[in-house]
N, C-alpha and C positions, 0 to 999 in steps of 0.2 A: 617717600615725602608726605609731609605733614597733610592729613586730610582730615580737617575738622568736623565734617559731615559723618565720620566712623566713630568719633569720640562720642562716648555716652556717659562720662565722666564717673566710670567706675573706679577710679583710683588705682586700678592695679598697677600701673607703671611706676607709681611711686611708693604705695604701701609695700610693694616687694623688693624695692630698691635698697640693697646690703649697705649703703653708706648713710641713710637717713633713717629715722625711726617716725614715720608718718602714718596717722590712721586714715580712714577713707575721708572724713570730712575734711580734713587738711589738705589732703591729696588733690580732692575734686576742686576745693576752692584756689589752689595754687593753679591747678592746670585751666581753670576758668579764668583766672589772671592772665595768664600768659596767651589763651585765645584772646583775651580783650586788647592783647598789646601792652600789659602791664609788667611790672617787675614781680618777682615772687622770690620767697625764700629759697626754693630750689637752685635758683641760679648760682647761689653764693655755697652751695655744698655739692653741685655735681661735678663728677670728677671724668666724665665725658667716657664711661665706660661701654655705652650704647645698650646697656641691658634693657632698659625701659622698652626698647625698639621691638623687643622680643616678649615682654611681659605683657606687652598689650594686646588682650584677647580680640579686638575688633580690627587689627594691622592700621591703625590711624596714625603710626610712626611717630607718637610722642617725645621722641628723642630729636627728630629734625625739628620741631618745634621748640624743644628746648635749646639746640644748637643755635638757631636764629636768632633767640633772644638772647643768649650768649653773646652772640656776637654785636647784635643791636645795643644791648647796653653796656658792652665792654665788662662783663662781670666775672668772667674768668681770669683768675690772678695769675698768667701766666707773664713772665719777664719779656722785654722786647728780644733779649738773645734766645730766648726759647722758642720764641715766633720765627726768627731769621735762621734758627736752624733748618726748619722745614723749607725756608725760602731758598735754602743754599742747594738744597738735595738736587733740583733740577740741572744745577750747573756742574754736577759730578760728571768727570769723563766716561763715556758710555764705549761699549765694547760689545760687539758680536763675535763669538767664538763660534767658527762654523764646524758642523758636526756632518754626520752621515744626510743625506739629501733623504731618504724615506722617513726619518724619525724627527718628531716634533721638537720645538724651541722650549727649552727650559728657563722661564723669565724669574730673574732673581732680583729685580727693582733695585734700590740701591743698598739692599741688606748685607752686613756683614754676617758671615754664616762661621759656625765652627768649622774647624779644619777637618777637612775630608768628608764632609756630610753629603757630597753631592758626587761622590767618587763610587767606584764599583760598577757591577752589572747592570743595575737597574736606571742608571744614567749613562752608561756609556754610548756615546756615538750620537747623544742630543745637541743640539746646537745650543749655546749660552748665551743669553742676552741679559746684558746688567748697565747699571748706570742710570745718569740723569734722564735720557730719553724714556726711561723706562719707569720712571716715578710715576705711582699713581694717584698721588696727592690725597687718598684718602686720610693720611696722619695727619691732616691740619684740623680734624675735628678734634682732636686732643690738645689743641690749641684754642678751643671754644671759636672755630672760625669754620663756616660754611661755604663762602663766597668762593675760596680759592679751591675749592674742590669743583665747584660748578666752572670756574674758569678753565681748569686744566684737563677737564674730562675728555673734550675734545681731541685735544693733543696727545693724551693717552693712547686713546683709541685709535687715531692715524699712524702714531709710530709702532703700536703693537701689529696694526694690519701690515706695516710697510714689511714686517719680518717674512711676510709671504707663507707663512706656514701655520699649522695648528698650534696651539702655545698652553704649555704646561705652567700654570701659575703656582710659585712656589710661596709666595707671600699671599696671607689670608686676605690684606687689605686690597691686594690687586684683583683679587677673585671677585672681593666685594663689589669693587668698582665696576666690574664689566657685568656682573651677574645683578646688581640691583642698583646701585646709584646712578650709573649712566643712562638707565632708563626713566630715572627722574627728570632727566634734562631732555627727553625726547631724543637721545643717542642711541643706535643699535651697532652693535659689534659686529664689522663683517667678515669675521673668521672663526674656526673652530677653537674652542679651549676647553679646558677642564683643570680642576683642582688637582695640587698634588696630592692629596689623600687618594683621591680618585684613580687617579695615575699609577699610584703605589699598590692600591687594592688590587688593580686590575693585573698589574705585573704579579705579584704574588700569587695570585690565583691562577694565573697560566703558567706558573713556574713553582707549583706545589711540591714539585719532587726535589727542588733544589733547598727547601725550609726543613730547618730542624727547630722544633718546637722549643721554646724558651723555658717554660715552666715557670714563669717568674709573675707576681702581681707589679701591675704599675698605675699610677694615678698620672691623669691625663689635664694637663693644664690647657684650657680653653682660651684662645683668644679673644680679645674684645671683638675685631673684625667678624667673627664667627655669629656675632648677632645679626648680620645683615643676611646671613646664609645657614641658618642653623640646620636645616635640613641633611647637610654634608657632614653631621655628626656619626650618621649610620656607617660611613666608610673607616672612621676610628674604631667603630666596635668591630667590623669585618677583618680590618689588618690585624687588629689585636688577637681575634680568633684565628685567624690563619697562621700566625706565628707563636702561637701559645701562650699570649700575655692577657693575663686575666685583670680585669678594670674594675675593683673593687668598689663598692658604694660607698660615696662619701658625702660629708653635708654640703661642701662649695664643690659641685660640678655639674655638667650639665647646664641646665639653665639656671641654675644657683649658682653657677662659676662666679669667683672672684678674680678681679682682673689683677695681673701680674705687678701692677702698679708702675709700668713703665711709661703709662699715661699720663701720671700723676705725681711721680717720684720727688720732682723738684720743684712742684707747686705745693703740695701737702706733704713734707718729709715724714712727719710723725704719723700720720694715717698710712702712708706709704709703709713704714716699718711693722707697724700691725697688722697690716694686711699682708704682708709677705709671710710674716710669722702664723697668720691663720691658715695660709695656703700650704706652707710646710708642716706644720702639725697635723693639718686634716690627712694629707698624705701619709705621715706617719701613723696616725691612729687608726688608719684603715689596714695598715699591715704592708703597705707599698714597697716593693725593693728598689722603685725608683719615680721619681717625678719626670715624666716625658713633657717635652715641650714642642709645639708646632710652629710658633712665631719666634723667630731670630730675636726679637727684643726679650719677648719672654724668658728665653734661654739666657741670655745676657744678663737679666736684672735678679732671676732666680738661682743662678748659679752659686752664688756666694751663701746666702741664707740657707741654701740646701744643704752645701757643704759642711756650714757651722754646725749643722746638725745632724751631721752624717749621713745625710740622704743623697743617694745616687742622681745626679740630674744629667738626663739624656735626650738627645736632640731626636725627634721620630723617625728620621732617616737611617741615623745609627740604628737605633733599635733594630730596624727592618734587615739592615746590613748583618745585625749580629744574628737572625736567625737565619741568615742567607750563608753564614759561616765566613765572613768578610771581616768581621771585628769581633773583638772579645768583650764579652760583657765585663764591666769595670769592676774590679776588689771591692 
């Protein structure tokens, strides 16, 4: 949540933004304007990637301020159809597929997954929860809207709590909701939970004898929602170490990651095409054998541009299943 008392107008939030070219003076001036409730140029340039939240060295959460001002001024040029897409998510039929009593729930939100990505031993016996009841609402930030997230937060927490089990969140947005956003609204999550990355790290660590190290280089595409919980990036490094996948240094990774463009591909299509190309080119230049995604949206958006450049595109659960001998590395 935006905290003006923590902002010292250092400008890091906007000078580090990969989608504008601001110096410290302009960044400070525009942030001051937003703090004063006035419009600023960044409102017409923001792609809602959330990165400025992580760039802020004082944890003032400038993205929350920008998001509130985007909604107040109606500056984000998303179509009514685009907004309605998020509104339809809670109406998607829900399903809880019962698993073994002693195993946690795997919550899928409303995301469509690549076929077979939650099969195999890592997920065997887990209860699966999916559909509108488990929609986390965070996606609304990519429509330049914060109020629907606030309105839906308690409902989301209540629906997850009703599952009555420890929950593993596959969708980065869902984890961001319970680990960060609900706290902004004074809501507590009355259940145990963890992120998919931590769950897979734990499984692989406990089953080292089943792993055949892959001996490959992989470029990791970091989701925008990870800006809310960047500390879990360590799990990616641990997973890759366990399965024998090197994560080569790249220009656009970790804090400097680019969005997959799923957040703005229909709003700024030309910009999105250029950013997708940068993501793929960066992976290829690092010598990566594959581009690995965690977010189902990133997976869907980057499959075509990666394939066009001859770069393998792999979902992270599939990569782990390859190390466990359940899938073959793609030719």
